[in-house]
gemmi code that builds the backbone of each chain (N, CA, C; Angstrom):
import gemmi

chains = {
    "A": [
        ("UNK", (120.485, -67.685, 33.610), (119.528, -66.744, 33.039), (118.998, -67.225, 31.690)),
        ("UNK", (119.459, -68.404, 31.255), (118.974, -68.925, 29.979), (117.453, -69.050, 30.023)),
        ("UNK", (116.970, -69.404, 31.207), (115.535, -69.590, 31.379), (114.780, -68.279, 31.184)),
        ("UNK", (115.377, -67.208, 31.718), (114.753, -65.886, 31.602), (114.617, -65.489, 30.132)),
        ("UNK", (115.682, -65.704, 29.400), (115.668, -65.363, 27.974), (114.586, -66.165, 27.269)),
        ("UNK", (114.480, -67.407, 27.667), (113.456, -68.304, 27.146), (112.065, -67.723, 27.336)),
        ("UNK", (111.822, -67.304, 28.567), (110.518, -66.757, 28.926), (110.202, -65.527, 28.079)),
        ("UNK", (111.221, -64.678, 27.959), (111.025, -63.442, 27.202), (110.701, -63.772, 25.753)),
        ("UNK", (111.417, -64.754, 25.227), (111.166, -65.131, 23.836), (109.761, -65.679, 23.653)),
        ("UNK", (109.327, -66.482, 24.624), (107.998, -67.070, 24.525), (106.903, -66.025, 24.682)),
        ("UNK", (107.232, -64.902, 25.347), (106.253, -63.833, 25.499), (105.775, -63.389, 24.122)),
        ("UNK", (106.693, -63.482, 23.161), (106.355, -63.129, 21.790), (105.364, -64.095, 21.170)),
        ("UNK", (105.254, -65.295, 21.738), (104.320, -66.286, 21.207), (102.888, -66.060, 21.704)),
        ("UNK", (102.724, -64.991, 22.460), (101.406, -64.654, 23.009), (100.850, -65.763, 23.876)),
        ("UNK", (101.697, -66.362, 24.663), (101.226, -67.319, 25.661), (100.553, -66.507, 26.762)),
        ("UNK", (99.230, -66.691, 26.941), (98.521, -65.863, 27.939), (99.105, -65.997, 29.339)),
        ("UNK", (99.645, -67.162, 29.631), (100.178, -67.389, 30.965), (101.286, -66.386, 31.292)),
        ("UNK", (102.114, -66.115, 30.310), (103.230, -65.181, 30.534), (102.689, -63.793, 30.841)),
        ("UNK", (101.722, -63.368, 30.028), (101.140, -62.042, 30.225), (100.439, -61.925, 31.567)),
        ("UNK", (99.682, -62.970, 31.928), (98.954, -62.938, 33.197), (99.916, -62.912, 34.371)),
        ("UNK", (100.984, -63.696, 34.255), (101.971, -63.736, 35.319), (102.615, -62.355, 35.483)),
        ("UNK", (102.819, -61.679, 34.370), (103.416, -60.345, 34.434), (102.486, -59.371, 35.144)),
        ("UNK", (101.171, -59.519, 34.899), (100.206, -58.639, 35.563), (100.251, -58.844, 37.075)),
        ("UNK", (100.263, -60.111, 37.497), (100.326, -60.414, 38.934), (101.601, -59.836, 39.538)),
        ("UNK", (102.709, -60.002, 38.827), (103.985, -59.493, 39.331), (103.938, -57.973, 39.457)),
        ("UNK", (103.322, -57.325, 38.477), (103.207, -55.860, 38.523), (102.385, -55.400, 39.715)),
        ("UNK", (101.279, -56.106, 39.966), (100.440, -55.768, 41.112), (101.214, -55.883, 42.406)),
        ("UNK", (101.946, -56.994, 42.540), (102.702, -57.195, 43.781), (103.778, -56.131, 43.919)),
        ("UNK", (104.426, -55.822, 42.815), (105.473, -54.792, 42.841), (104.863, -53.443, 43.232)),
        ("UNK", (103.703, -53.117, 42.661), (103.043, -51.846, 42.981), (102.697, -51.774, 44.468)),
        ("UNK", (102.241, -52.897, 45.012), (101.921, -52.943, 46.440), (103.153, -52.637, 47.291)),
        ("UNK", (104.261, -53.272, 46.917), (105.504, -53.067, 47.681), (105.948, -51.613, 47.570)),
        ("UNK", (105.860, -51.068, 46.348), (106.290, -49.683, 46.141), (105.397, -48.713, 46.917)),
        ("UNK", (104.103, -49.017, 46.931), (103.184, -48.165, 47.677), (103.572, -48.138, 49.156)),
        ("UNK", (103.849, -49.312, 49.707), (104.219, -49.388, 51.130), (105.464, -48.550, 51.412)),
        ("UNK", (106.450, -48.660, 50.520), (107.691, -47.901, 50.701), (107.409, -46.403, 50.667)),
        ("UNK", (106.613, -45.982, 49.679), (106.339, -44.549, 49.514), (105.502, -43.985, 50.653)),
        ("UNK", (104.523, -44.764, 51.109), (103.688, -44.293, 52.214), (104.542, -44.136, 53.472)),
        ("UNK", (105.395, -45.116, 53.695), (106.276, -45.051, 54.867), (107.162, -43.802, 54.789)),
        ("UNK", (107.713, -43.564, 53.583), (108.577, -42.398, 53.401), (107.832, -41.088, 53.649)),
        ("UNK", (106.595, -41.023, 53.136), (105.797, -39.810, 53.297), (105.489, -39.564, 54.776)),
        ("UNK", (105.153, -40.632, 55.470), (104.854, -40.498, 56.901), (106.086, -39.998, 57.660)),
        ("UNK", (107.243, -40.548, 57.284), (108.476, -40.128, 57.958), (108.752, -38.646, 57.725)),
        ("UNK", (108.267, -38.141, 56.571), (108.460, -36.719, 56.292), (107.327, -35.868, 56.856)),
        ("UNK", (106.481, -36.512, 57.624), (105.440, -35.764, 58.317), (104.149, -35.544, 57.538)),
        ("UNK", (103.973, -36.255, 56.448), (102.720, -36.123, 55.702), (101.564, -36.687, 56.529)),
        ("UNK", (100.386, -36.085, 56.356), (99.195, -36.606, 57.036), (98.605, -37.734, 56.182)),
        ("UNK", (97.774, -38.553, 56.826), (97.107, -39.632, 56.084), (96.262, -39.043, 54.962)),
        ("UNK", (95.651, -37.873, 55.267), (94.795, -37.223, 54.275), (95.590, -36.857, 53.018)),
        ("UNK", (96.770, -36.285, 53.227), (97.599, -35.880, 52.088), (98.010, -37.091, 51.258)),
        ("UNK", (98.413, -38.146, 51.947), (98.836, -39.370, 51.248), (97.664, -39.950, 50.464)),
        ("UNK", (96.493, -39.994, 51.106), (95.292, -40.556, 50.475), (94.949, -39.804, 49.196)),
        ("UNK", (95.077, -38.476, 49.259), (94.753, -37.667, 48.076), (95.667, -38.009, 46.903)),
        ("UNK", (96.953, -38.143, 47.201), (97.912, -38.490, 46.139), (97.605, -39.865, 45.551)),
        ("UNK", (97.213, -40.802, 46.416), (96.953, -42.166, 45.945), (95.565, -42.314, 45.326)),
        ("UNK", (94.724, -41.286, 45.522), (93.377, -41.343, 44.964), (92.470, -42.323, 45.692)),
        ("UNK", (92.692, -42.481, 46.986), (91.818, -43.342, 47.797), (91.384, -42.563, 49.038)),
        ("UNK", (90.522, -43.184, 49.836), (90.041, -42.477, 51.024), (91.102, -42.498, 52.129)),
        ("UNK", (90.994, -41.492, 53.009), (91.933, -41.415, 54.119), (91.847, -42.682, 54.983)),
        ("UNK", (90.593, -43.128, 55.182), (90.381, -44.328, 56.009), (91.094, -45.535, 55.422)),
        ("UNK", (91.023, -45.645, 54.091), (91.626, -46.817, 53.434), (93.131, -46.862, 53.669)),
        ("UNK", (93.785, -45.716, 53.501), (95.242, -45.672, 53.698), (95.595, -45.929, 55.150)),
        ("UNK", (94.841, -45.289, 56.018), (95.134, -45.404, 57.442), (95.004, -46.845, 57.904)),
        ("UNK", (93.915, -47.476, 57.456), (93.655, -48.859, 57.858), (94.775, -49.789, 57.379)),
        ("UNK", (95.245, -49.505, 56.171), (96.234, -50.396, 55.559), (97.619, -50.222, 56.182)),
        ("UNK", (97.961, -49.002, 56.531), (99.357, -48.745, 56.911), (99.577, -48.263, 58.336)),
        ("UNK", (98.517, -48.094, 59.089), (98.756, -47.598, 60.450), (99.627, -48.624, 61.194)),
        ("UNK", (100.374, -48.117, 62.138), (101.212, -49.030, 62.926), (102.570, -49.243, 62.318)),
        ("UNK", (102.783, -48.699, 61.107), (104.114, -48.879, 60.523), (105.102, -47.876, 61.079)),
    ],
    "B": [
        ("UNK", (94.604, -80.949, 63.427), (95.686, -81.311, 62.509), (97.020, -81.434, 63.243)),
        ("UNK", (97.294, -80.489, 64.183), (98.613, -80.478, 64.843), (98.863, -81.720, 65.683)),
        ("UNK", (97.782, -82.360, 66.131), (97.990, -83.548, 66.953), (98.604, -84.686, 66.137)),
        ("UNK", (98.520, -84.569, 64.817), (99.116, -85.608, 63.969), (100.560, -85.284, 63.591)),
        ("UNK", (101.043, -84.111, 63.997), (102.424, -83.729, 63.689), (103.416, -84.531, 64.528)),
        ("UNK", (104.476, -84.990, 63.901), (105.533, -85.664, 64.654), (106.333, -84.618, 65.430)),
        ("UNK", (107.214, -85.127, 66.293), (108.064, -84.238, 67.084), (108.886, -83.346, 66.148)),
        ("UNK", (109.419, -83.937, 65.080), (110.242, -83.164, 64.136), (109.420, -82.085, 63.443)),
        ("UNK", (108.196, -82.426, 63.053), (107.355, -81.449, 62.362), (107.011, -80.293, 63.304)),
        ("UNK", (106.725, -80.618, 64.556), (106.458, -79.555, 65.538), (107.673, -78.668, 65.732)),
        ("UNK", (108.854, -79.319, 65.746), (110.095, -78.546, 65.928), (110.294, -77.578, 64.761)),
        ("UNK", (109.872, -77.986, 63.561), (109.996, -77.095, 62.400), (109.062, -75.888, 62.567)),
        ("UNK", (107.839, -76.158, 63.028), (106.869, -75.065, 63.199), (107.366, -74.066, 64.252)),
        ("UNK", (107.845, -74.578, 65.388), (108.312, -73.642, 66.417), (109.640, -73.011, 66.003)),
        ("UNK", (110.466, -73.782, 65.284), (111.722, -73.225, 64.785), (111.487, -72.093, 63.792)),
        ("UNK", (110.436, -72.223, 62.988), (110.104, -71.170, 62.018), (109.736, -69.880, 62.752)),
        ("UNK", (108.970, -70.026, 63.827), (108.596, -68.849, 64.627), (109.851, -68.210, 65.221)),
        ("UNK", (110.799, -69.043, 65.654), (112.043, -68.516, 66.222), (112.852, -67.764, 65.169)),
        ("UNK", (112.867, -68.307, 63.939), (113.589, -67.616, 62.852), (112.952, -66.257, 62.568)),
        ("UNK", (111.625, -66.207, 62.570), (110.924, -64.945, 62.324), (111.265, -63.947, 63.427)),
        ("UNK", (111.277, -64.435, 64.641), (111.569, -63.572, 65.784), (112.978, -62.993, 65.676)),
        ("UNK", (113.931, -63.874, 65.350), (115.321, -63.431, 65.243), (115.484, -62.381, 64.146)),
        ("UNK", (114.690, -62.525, 63.078), (114.783, -61.573, 61.966), (113.979, -60.304, 62.256)),
        ("UNK", (113.336, -60.259, 63.408), (112.556, -59.087, 63.774), (111.287, -58.944, 62.956)),
        ("UNK", (110.736, -60.081, 62.500), (109.518, -60.029, 61.703), (108.338, -60.519, 62.507)),
        ("UNK", (107.204, -59.870, 62.291), (106.042, -60.137, 63.128), (105.202, -61.308, 62.633)),
        ("UNK", (105.498, -61.788, 61.427), (104.736, -62.917, 60.903), (105.683, -64.051, 60.520)),
        ("UNK", (105.151, -65.260, 60.584), (105.947, -66.429, 60.222), (105.601, -66.815, 58.790)),
        ("UNK", (106.593, -66.811, 57.924), (106.330, -67.059, 56.505), (106.968, -68.378, 56.057)),
        ("UNK", (106.747, -68.713, 54.779), (107.232, -69.997, 54.271), (108.762, -70.069, 54.288)),
        ("UNK", (109.447, -68.939, 54.104), (110.913, -69.045, 54.125), (111.427, -69.343, 55.530)),
        ("UNK", (110.672, -68.930, 56.555), (111.064, -69.303, 57.917), (110.887, -70.807, 58.119)),
        ("UNK", (109.850, -71.366, 57.505), (109.646, -72.824, 57.587), (110.836, -73.556, 56.964)),
        ("UNK", (111.288, -73.052, 55.815), (112.417, -73.703, 55.147), (113.689, -73.590, 55.988)),
        ("UNK", (113.944, -72.412, 56.544), (115.137, -72.245, 57.379), (115.098, -73.213, 58.566)),
        ("UNK", (113.908, -73.370, 59.154), (113.766, -74.285, 60.287), (113.979, -75.733, 59.846)),
        ("UNK", (113.514, -76.067, 58.645), (113.724, -77.423, 58.112), (115.210, -77.718, 57.955)),
        ("UNK", (115.948, -76.715, 57.526), (117.387, -76.910, 57.304), (118.145, -77.082, 58.621)),
        ("UNK", (117.517, -76.670, 59.725), (118.153, -76.830, 61.044), (118.040, -78.255, 61.579)),
        ("UNK", (117.074, -79.017, 61.078), (116.796, -80.334, 61.658), (117.951, -81.299, 61.441)),
        ("UNK", (118.106, -82.177, 62.405), (119.108, -83.244, 62.266), (118.465, -84.576, 62.608)),
        ("UNK", (118.844, -85.601, 61.886), (118.348, -86.940, 62.164), (116.860, -87.119, 61.888)),
        ("UNK", (116.294, -86.261, 61.084), (114.869, -86.384, 60.750), (114.742, -86.864, 59.306)),
        ("UNK", (113.498, -87.174, 58.925), (113.238, -87.628, 57.560), (113.595, -86.540, 56.536)),
        ("UNK", (113.225, -85.300, 56.856), (113.513, -84.209, 55.925), (115.014, -83.985, 55.806)),
        ("UNK", (115.723, -84.046, 56.932), (117.166, -83.799, 56.874), (117.856, -84.923, 56.103)),
        ("UNK", (117.301, -86.131, 56.216), (117.826, -87.250, 55.431), (117.683, -86.956, 53.934)),
        ("UNK", (116.515, -86.507, 53.541), (116.271, -86.218, 52.121), (117.147, -85.065, 51.636)),
        ("UNK", (117.242, -84.008, 52.445), (118.051, -82.850, 52.055), (119.524, -83.227, 51.969)),
        ("UNK", (119.952, -84.096, 52.894), (121.324, -84.608, 52.874), (121.596, -85.390, 51.599)),
        ("UNK", (120.658, -86.281, 51.280), (120.822, -87.149, 50.116), (120.937, -86.328, 48.834)),
        ("UNK", (120.288, -85.165, 48.807), (120.330, -84.327, 47.610), (121.421, -83.255, 47.710)),
        ("UNK", (122.222, -83.344, 48.757), (123.362, -82.435, 48.891), (122.993, -81.021, 49.299)),
        ("UNK", (121.769, -80.837, 49.802), (121.312, -79.474, 50.092), (121.705, -78.986, 51.479)),
        ("UNK", (121.912, -79.915, 52.398), (122.199, -79.453, 53.760), (123.568, -78.792, 53.844)),
        ("UNK", (124.497, -79.261, 53.005), (125.816, -78.623, 52.981), (125.747, -77.228, 52.383)),
        ("UNK", (124.665, -76.976, 51.653), (124.555, -75.683, 50.978), (123.535, -74.784, 51.665)),
        ("UNK", (123.398, -75.041, 52.936), (122.434, -74.303, 53.738), (122.621, -72.782, 53.622)),
        ("UNK", (123.874, -72.331, 53.716), (124.156, -70.892, 53.664), (123.722, -70.297, 52.333)),
        ("UNK", (124.008, -71.054, 51.277), (123.638, -70.586, 49.947), (122.114, -70.475, 49.817)),
        ("UNK", (121.407, -71.446, 50.384), (119.942, -71.417, 50.350), (119.424, -70.221, 51.159)),
        ("UNK", (120.012, -70.009, 52.333), (119.594, -68.878, 53.180), (119.830, -67.556, 52.444)),
        ("UNK", (120.960, -67.485, 51.713), (121.246, -66.259, 50.941), (120.204, -66.055, 49.846)),
        ("UNK", (119.830, -67.149, 49.187), (118.814, -67.077, 48.132), (117.490, -66.543, 48.668)),
        ("UNK", (117.127, -66.997, 49.862), (115.886, -66.532, 50.486), (115.982, -65.047, 50.818)),
        ("UNK", (117.158, -64.637, 51.304), (117.347, -63.230, 51.672), (117.261, -62.332, 50.438)),
        ("UNK", (117.832, -62.808, 49.333), (117.783, -62.036, 48.082), (116.336, -61.837, 47.640)),
        ("UNK", (115.560, -62.914, 47.709), (114.162, -62.828, 47.297), (113.397, -61.849, 48.176)),
        ("UNK", (113.720, -61.843, 49.454), (113.057, -60.935, 50.383), (113.378, -59.483, 50.029)),
        ("UNK", (114.648, -59.266, 49.676), (115.073, -57.912, 49.296), (114.338, -57.446, 48.042)),
        ("UNK", (113.967, -58.407, 47.200), (113.195, -58.106, 45.982), (111.736, -57.843, 46.300)),
        ("UNK", (111.423, -57.724, 47.588), (110.035, -57.489, 47.962), (109.215, -58.762, 47.898)),
        ("UNK", (109.881, -59.912, 48.017), (109.170, -61.178, 48.012), (108.758, -61.636, 46.624)),
        ("UNK", (109.145, -60.865, 45.602), (108.827, -61.310, 44.244), (109.773, -62.444, 43.858)),
        ("UNK", (109.223, -63.459, 43.224), (110.025, -64.624, 42.875), (110.837, -64.347, 41.616)),
        ("UNK", (111.791, -65.221, 41.355), (112.580, -65.110, 40.139), (111.694, -65.167, 38.900)),
        ("UNK", (110.645, -66.015, 38.963), (109.725, -66.130, 37.823), (108.985, -64.814, 37.600)),
        ("UNK", (108.633, -64.154, 38.696), (107.940, -62.868, 38.576), (108.886, -61.797, 38.027)),
        ("UNK", (110.140, -61.851, 38.484), (111.132, -60.910, 37.945), (111.273, -61.118, 36.436)),
        ("UNK", (111.253, -62.398, 36.006), (111.341, -62.709, 34.576), (110.119, -62.185, 33.824)),
        ("UNK", (108.945, -62.352, 34.445), (107.715, -61.888, 33.806), (107.758, -60.370, 33.598)),
        ("UNK", (108.279, -59.665, 34.614), (108.406, -58.214, 34.496), (109.422, -57.855, 33.412)),
        ("UNK", (110.506, -58.621, 33.351), (111.524, -58.386, 32.324), (110.900, -58.503, 30.944)),
        ("UNK", (109.927, -59.416, 30.817), (109.230, -59.594, 29.548), (108.467, -58.346, 29.127)),
        ("UNK", (108.103, -57.517, 30.102), (107.421, -56.249, 29.810), (108.415, -55.101, 29.690)),
        ("UNK", (109.701, -55.451, 29.795), (110.709, -54.404, 29.719), (110.954, -53.719, 31.046)),
        ("UNK", (110.509, -54.357, 32.127), (110.718, -53.762, 33.449), (111.863, -54.486, 34.147)),
        ("UNK", (112.879, -53.723, 34.489), (114.057, -54.295, 35.123), (113.908, -54.175, 36.636)),
        ("UNK", (113.516, -55.288, 37.269), (113.231, -55.255, 38.708), (114.453, -54.860, 39.528)),
        ("UNK", (115.631, -55.346, 39.122), (116.817, -55.030, 39.929), (117.130, -53.532, 39.861)),
        ("UNK", (116.829, -52.931, 38.717), (117.008, -51.472, 38.577), (116.053, -50.729, 39.518)),
        ("UNK", (114.818, -51.202, 39.578), (113.837, -50.571, 40.478), (114.286, -50.704, 41.931)),
        ("UNK", (114.737, -51.913, 42.288), (115.191, -52.135, 43.661), (116.333, -51.189, 44.004)),
        ("UNK", (117.302, -51.061, 43.078), (118.461, -50.252, 43.430), (118.065, -48.773, 43.544)),
        ("UNK", (117.108, -48.321, 42.729), (116.672, -46.922, 42.861), (115.908, -46.691, 44.150)),
        ("UNK", (115.037, -47.639, 44.478), (114.278, -47.492, 45.727), (115.237, -47.500, 46.915)),
        ("UNK", (116.245, -48.371, 46.851), (117.181, -48.464, 47.972), (118.053, -47.213, 48.073)),
        ("UNK", (118.332, -46.577, 46.932), (119.107, -45.325, 46.966), (118.380, -44.267, 47.790)),
        ("UNK", (117.061, -44.214, 47.603), (116.275, -43.194, 48.292), (115.857, -43.623, 49.692)),
        ("UNK", (115.472, -44.889, 49.811), (114.844, -45.326, 51.061), (115.681, -46.296, 51.893)),
        ("UNK", (116.878, -46.572, 51.457), (117.747, -47.443, 52.246), (117.702, -48.892, 51.794)),
        ("UNK", (118.784, -49.604, 52.066), (118.894, -51.012, 51.669), (117.795, -51.834, 52.333)),
        ("UNK", (117.164, -52.674, 51.528), (116.130, -53.562, 52.062), (114.770, -52.887, 52.163)),
        ("UNK", (114.659, -51.677, 51.584), (113.399, -50.921, 51.708), (112.220, -51.679, 51.117)),
        ("UNK", (112.481, -52.423, 50.059), (111.393, -53.116, 49.367), (111.041, -54.466, 50.013)),
        ("UNK", (111.866, -54.878, 50.956), (111.636, -56.183, 51.597), (110.222, -56.243, 52.160)),
        ("UNK", (109.574, -57.385, 51.960), (108.196, -57.555, 52.422), (108.098, -57.083, 53.859)),
        ("UNK", (107.277, -56.092, 54.085), (107.300, -55.434, 55.384), (105.970, -54.794, 55.673)),
        ("UNK", (104.907, -55.355, 55.133), (103.606, -54.710, 55.291), (102.990, -55.060, 56.636)),
        ("UNK", (101.998, -54.308, 57.001), (101.271, -54.613, 58.227), (101.985, -54.162, 59.478)),
        ("UNK", (102.955, -53.269, 59.317), (103.601, -52.689, 60.486), (104.336, -53.712, 61.323)),
        ("UNK", (105.140, -54.521, 60.698), (105.767, -55.576, 61.489), (106.848, -55.042, 62.422)),
        ("UNK", (107.671, -54.118, 61.961), (108.663, -53.576, 62.876), (107.993, -52.653, 63.879)),
        ("UNK", (108.574, -52.584, 65.056), (107.978, -51.729, 66.067), (106.978, -52.504, 66.909)),
        ("UNK", (106.422, -53.543, 66.306), (105.555, -54.418, 67.102), (106.234, -55.771, 67.247)),
        ("UNK", (107.537, -55.768, 67.036), (108.282, -57.025, 67.004), (108.242, -57.815, 68.290)),
        ("UNK", (107.740, -57.221, 69.348), (107.783, -57.939, 70.612), (106.545, -58.798, 70.846)),
        ("UNK", (105.679, -58.819, 69.847), (104.480, -59.635, 69.968), (104.842, -61.055, 70.375)),
        ("UNK", (104.150, -61.559, 71.351), (104.485, -62.890, 71.849), (104.115, -63.960, 70.818)),
        ("UNK", (102.910, -63.856, 70.327), (102.439, -64.877, 69.396), (102.515, -64.361, 67.967)),
        ("UNK", (103.341, -64.992, 67.155), (103.483, -64.542, 65.776), (102.531, -65.316, 64.883)),
        ("UNK", (101.661, -64.602, 64.182), (100.745, -65.309, 63.279), (101.468, -65.834, 62.048)),
        ("UNK", (100.937, -66.906, 61.483), (101.482, -67.450, 60.249), (100.837, -66.739, 59.061)),
        ("UNK", (101.610, -66.481, 58.017), (101.041, -65.900, 56.808), (100.126, -66.927, 56.148)),
        ("UNK", (99.298, -66.444, 55.223), (98.427, -67.355, 54.487), (99.218, -68.456, 53.800)),
        ("UNK", (100.345, -68.047, 53.196), (101.177, -69.018, 52.496), (101.686, -70.099, 53.434)),
        ("UNK", (102.091, -69.691, 54.635), (102.603, -70.659, 55.606), (101.482, -71.590, 56.065)),
        ("UNK", (100.283, -71.022, 56.276), (99.143, -71.857, 56.686), (98.794, -72.862, 55.596)),
        ("UNK", (98.799, -72.376, 54.352), (98.464, -73.272, 53.241), (99.492, -74.381, 53.123)),
        ("UNK", (100.745, -74.066, 53.447), (101.797, -75.080, 53.400), (101.528, -76.171, 54.436)),
        ("UNK", (101.115, -75.759, 55.634), (100.807, -76.746, 56.679), (99.639, -77.624, 56.242)),
        ("UNK", (98.615, -76.992, 55.648), (97.459, -77.765, 55.183), (97.876, -78.738, 54.081)),
        ("UNK", (98.737, -78.245, 53.215), (99.198, -79.088, 52.102), (99.960, -80.302, 52.623)),
        ("UNK", (100.723, -80.106, 53.700), (101.507, -81.217, 54.247), (100.584, -82.336, 54.724)),
        ("UNK", (99.435, -81.942, 55.247), (98.440, -82.941, 55.683), (97.948, -83.739, 54.479)),
        ("UNK", (97.641, -83.031, 53.388), (97.142, -83.714, 52.188), (98.201, -84.636, 51.591)),
        ("UNK", (99.457, -84.172, 51.641), (100.539, -84.989, 51.086), (100.721, -86.256, 51.929)),
        ("UNK", (100.666, -86.104, 53.248), (100.790, -87.271, 54.133), (99.649, -88.241, 53.858)),
        ("UNK", (98.440, -87.712, 53.730), (97.279, -88.550, 53.446), (97.450, -89.265, 52.114)),
        ("UNK", (97.958, -88.527, 51.120), (98.176, -89.102, 49.798), (99.134, -90.280, 49.831)),
        ("UNK", (100.074, -90.228, 50.768), (101.043, -91.319, 50.891), (100.595, -92.365, 51.918)),
        ("UNK", (99.385, -92.179, 52.424), (98.846, -93.042, 53.464), (99.742, -93.084, 54.699)),
        ("UNK", (100.410, -91.963, 54.973), (101.189, -91.861, 56.199), (100.265, -91.364, 57.296)),
        ("UNK", (100.335, -92.008, 58.453), (99.442, -91.643, 59.550), (99.815, -90.301, 60.152)),
        ("UNK", (101.126, -90.064, 60.215), (101.579, -88.845, 60.869), (102.112, -87.844, 59.858)),
        ("UNK", (102.105, -86.594, 60.272), (102.687, -85.554, 59.431), (104.087, -85.279, 59.962)),
        ("UNK", (105.077, -85.632, 59.155), (106.465, -85.445, 59.565), (107.066, -84.223, 58.893)),
        ("UNK", (108.319, -83.925, 59.238), (108.930, -82.745, 58.619), (109.172, -82.975, 57.129)),
        ("UNK", (109.233, -84.260, 56.705), (109.394, -84.518, 55.265), (108.153, -84.082, 54.487)),
        ("UNK", (106.984, -84.171, 55.131), (105.761, -83.711, 54.458), (105.726, -82.189, 54.367)),
        ("UNK", (106.313, -81.538, 55.373), (106.413, -80.075, 55.311), (107.337, -79.657, 54.172)),
        ("UNK", (108.445, -80.407, 54.037), (109.372, -80.111, 52.938), (108.680, -80.301, 51.584)),
        ("UNK", (107.969, -81.416, 51.446), (107.256, -81.675, 50.183), (106.203, -80.598, 49.925)),
        ("UNK", (105.531, -80.163, 50.991), (104.496, -79.132, 50.833), (105.106, -77.819, 50.347)),
        ("UNK", (106.262, -77.458, 50.886), (106.941, -76.243, 50.428), (107.294, -76.367, 48.952)),
        ("UNK", (107.698, -77.573, 48.545), (108.107, -77.793, 47.161), (106.917, -77.870, 46.220)),
        ("UNK", (105.754, -78.236, 46.768), (104.561, -78.402, 45.916), (103.898, -77.072, 45.612)),
        ("UNK", (104.190, -76.051, 46.404), (103.534, -74.758, 46.216), (104.486, -73.782, 45.525)),
        ("UNK", (103.933, -72.942, 44.633), (104.792, -71.941, 43.998), (105.252, -70.941, 45.056)),
        ("UNK", (106.423, -70.396, 44.870), (106.902, -69.416, 45.832), (108.404, -69.456, 45.993)),
        ("UNK", (108.887, -68.569, 46.822), (110.320, -68.431, 46.987), (111.016, -69.710, 47.477)),
        ("UNK", (110.515, -70.384, 48.523), (111.228, -71.580, 48.984), (111.414, -72.617, 47.878)),
        ("UNK", (110.342, -72.904, 47.129), (110.437, -73.904, 46.061), (111.433, -73.456, 44.990)),
        ("UNK", (111.421, -72.165, 44.690), (112.341, -71.658, 43.665), (113.788, -71.753, 44.091)),
        ("UNK", (114.045, -71.315, 45.330), (115.432, -71.345, 45.821), (115.907, -72.793, 45.925)),
        ("UNK", (115.024, -73.684, 46.385), (115.407, -75.095, 46.475), (115.684, -75.671, 45.085)),
        ("UNK", (114.861, -75.298, 44.116), (115.068, -75.790, 42.751), (116.437, -75.358, 42.218)),
        ("UNK", (116.845, -74.149, 42.597), (118.167, -73.665, 42.186), (119.276, -74.522, 42.808)),
        ("UNK", (118.928, -75.234, 43.878), (119.902, -76.122, 44.521), (119.576, -77.586, 44.235)),
        ("UNK", (118.882, -77.780, 43.141), (118.553, -79.134, 42.670), (117.660, -79.939, 43.597)),
        ("UNK", (116.884, -79.238, 44.409), (115.921, -79.932, 45.253), (114.523, -79.641, 44.706)),
        ("UNK", (113.890, -80.677, 44.164), (112.545, -80.511, 43.616), (111.609, -81.512, 44.282)),
        ("UNK", (110.313, -81.301, 44.074), (109.321, -82.209, 44.657), (109.607, -83.660, 44.254)),
        ("UNK", (109.785, -83.859, 42.954), (109.981, -85.226, 42.467), (111.228, -85.876, 43.042)),
        ("UNK", (112.290, -85.114, 43.147), (113.537, -85.700, 43.654), (113.415, -86.065, 45.132)),
        ("UNK", (112.812, -85.196, 45.913), (112.626, -85.496, 47.341), (111.687, -86.690, 47.491)),
        ("UNK", (110.625, -86.685, 46.698), (109.657, -87.779, 46.764), (110.332, -89.118, 46.459)),
        ("UNK", (111.221, -89.088, 45.475), (111.925, -90.315, 45.084), (112.859, -90.788, 46.197)),
        ("UNK", (113.558, -89.846, 46.816), (114.473, -90.199, 47.907), (113.694, -90.833, 49.059)),
        ("UNK", (112.517, -90.285, 49.337), (111.750, -90.739, 50.495), (110.933, -91.987, 50.218)),
        ("UNK", (110.357, -92.061, 49.022), (109.387, -93.121, 48.750), (109.803, -94.072, 47.642)),
        ("UNK", (111.015, -93.857, 47.115), (111.483, -94.767, 46.085), (111.051, -94.388, 44.694)),
        ("UNK", (109.855, -94.762, 44.299), (109.460, -94.524, 42.912), (108.944, -93.103, 42.731)),
        ("UNK", (109.124, -92.557, 41.535), (108.594, -91.226, 41.279), (107.074, -91.228, 41.336)),
        ("UNK", (106.540, -90.190, 41.897), (105.090, -90.132, 42.005), (104.584, -88.810, 41.496)),
        ("UNK", (103.503, -88.834, 40.803), (102.933, -87.592, 40.271), (102.156, -86.881, 41.362)),
        ("UNK", (102.439, -85.602, 41.498), (101.762, -84.693, 42.431), (100.836, -85.359, 43.453)),
        ("UNK", (101.381, -85.617, 44.615), (100.595, -86.269, 45.653), (99.762, -85.277, 46.432)),
        ("UNK", (99.938, -83.997, 46.153), (99.193, -82.995, 46.916), (97.919, -82.666, 46.212)),
    ],
}
model = gemmi.Model(1)
for chain_id, residues in chains.items():
    chain = gemmi.Chain(chain_id)
    for i, (resn, *xyz) in enumerate(residues, 1):
        res = gemmi.Residue()
        res.name, res.seqid = resn, gemmi.SeqId(i, " ")
        for name, pos in zip(("N", "CA", "C"), xyz):
            atom = gemmi.Atom()
            atom.name, atom.element = name, gemmi.Element(name[0])
            atom.pos, atom.b_iso = gemmi.Position(*pos), 0.0
            res.add_atom(atom)
        chain.add_residue(res)
    model.add_chain(chain)
structure = gemmi.Structure()
structure.add_model(model)
structure.setup_entities()
């Protein structure tokens, strides 16, 4: 984990690469979390419409992305 | 491109599909390619992996890949980047797993379970790019054929879980390249 500490320390140096990498990681993490939550909501019987409203997107968008799960 | 693949390289591609199938996943990803590479015997790639002591540590490598998958496919570098923002990825994983079960965050988009019986498993973008990269690496070395060693180099040349897990086992692009071609060479891809 010495490397991790290194990275964290360098974040203080305002290396844009570190910040950008963190943004990408956050996006990917958000995507994974969204998939988990949508799956959970569906299992609890939520409609696509209800899920879409919570996520602030259209019903079609959610359905297209997650149908078949 | 596939007509230039050697028997060993083809075996890796079909072996990767078999690994995906066994894991109940509907797509073939780069970690399946690596698992299939580790299965090879008497090939150029297995020679290189042997020389670097990685074939004996196959189980450890497979565990590393499984851990990354449980992290939702986020790499160690990405986990570090999040840590830099004060976000503890392992804490998030354990909370999600408390509510949604172990492995809930594992890359699982596109409805892969439930359709697991699909005969033809598509390759992910990353896996396709790896195959394309292997062609460029072979060309860079003026090798006529694409062997499993080029697939190994391609996995190592691209950022991602396989390269990271291999690096943790002291297998890097430069080291494999040196074992195979003698002198160190700068990025042949």
